[in-house]
C-alpha positions in Angstrom: 22.4 50.4 -35.2 24.1 53.6 -36.4 21.5 56.4 -36.1 23.0 58.2 -39.2 22.4 55.1 -41.3 18.9 54.9 -40.1 18.4 58.5 -41.0 19.8 57.8 -44.4 17.3 54.9 -44.8 14.5 57.3 -43.8 15.6 59.8 -46.5 15.8 57.1 -49.2 12.4 55.8 -48.3 10.9 59.3 -48.4 12.5 59.9 -51.8 11.1 56.7 -53.2 7.7 57.5 -51.7 7.7 61.0 -53.2 8.8 59.8 -56.6 6.1 57.2 -56.5 3.6 59.9 -55.5 4.3 61.7 -58.8 3.8 58.4 -60.6 0.5 57.7 -58.8 -1.2 60.5 -60.7 -3.3 61.6 -57.7 -3.5 58.1 -56.3 -5.3 56.9 -59.4 -2.7 54.2 -60.1 -2.6 51.4 -57.6 1.0 50.2 -57.6 2.6 53.7 -57.2 0.0 54.6 -54.6 0.9 51.5 -52.5 4.6 52.3 -52.9 3.9 55.9 -51.7 2.0 54.8 -48.6 4.5 52.1 -47.6 7.5 54.4 -48.4 6.2 57.1 -46.2 5.3 54.7 -43.4 8.9 53.3 -43.5 10.4 56.8 -43.7 8.5 58.2 -40.7 9.2 55.1 -38.7 12.9 55.3 -39.3 12.9 59.0 -38.7 11.2 58.4 -35.4 14.0 56.0 -34.4 16.7 58.5 -35.1 15.0 61.1 -32.9 15.9 59.0 -29.9 19.5 60.1 -30.4 19.8 62.9 -33.0 18.2 66.2 -32.0 15.1 66.9 -33.9 16.4 70.2 -35.4 19.5 68.4 -36.8 17.6 65.4 -38.0 15.0 67.4 -39.8 17.5 69.8 -41.3 19.4 66.8 -42.8 16.2 65.0 -43.8 14.7 68.0 -45.6 18.0 69.2 -47.1 19.3 65.9 -48.5 15.7 64.8 -49.4 15.2 68.0 -51.4 18.4 67.5 -53.4 17.6 63.8 -54.0 14.0 64.6 -55.1 15.3 67.2 -57.5 17.7 64.7 -59.0 15.0 62.0 -59.1 12.7 64.4 -60.9 15.5 65.1 -63.4 16.4 61.4 -63.9 12.9 59.9 -63.8 10.6 62.6 -65.2 12.9 64.7 -67.4 12.4 67.8 -65.2 14.9 70.5 -66.0 17.5 71.7 -63.5 18.9 75.2 -64.5 22.0 76.7 -63.0 20.1 78.3 -60.2 18.7 74.9 -59.2 22.2 73.4 -59.3 23.7 76.2 -57.2 20.8 76.0 -54.7 21.3 72.3 -54.3 25.0 72.9 -53.8 24.2 75.4 -51.0 21.8 72.9 -49.4 24.5 70.2 -49.4 27.0 72.7 -48.1 24.6 73.6 -45.3 24.2 70.0 -44.3 28.0 69.5 -44.2 28.4 72.7 -42.1 25.7 71.5 -39.8 27.3 68.1 -39.3 31.0 69.1 -39.2 30.9 72.4 -37.3 27.7 72.4 -35.2 28.0 71.5 -31.5 24.3 70.8 -31.3 24.4 67.6 -33.3 24.7 64.2 -31.6 27.6 62.1 -32.5 
């Protein structure tokens, strides 16, 4: 299977888990707590699979960068958190960095 799709799945699972973590209210609500635990298990399993092919530095940079942007957007969409202009510019820079890393870096595995 395509390692980049698996990495994407790991990112999505992590975003779901982190969003549920907020909803778990300190693990005091059962359903969001279970979603958090299962989501993180899936996320780390899928991430571990990608590390067979994608260098760890590249995989983690993409994981953390894309995950950060998606979590900020999830916080905005699900929890009404505000995103000011600095946050939007910062997310744009993160996305730009991930693109530069993938398009121009010779250290990434294709």
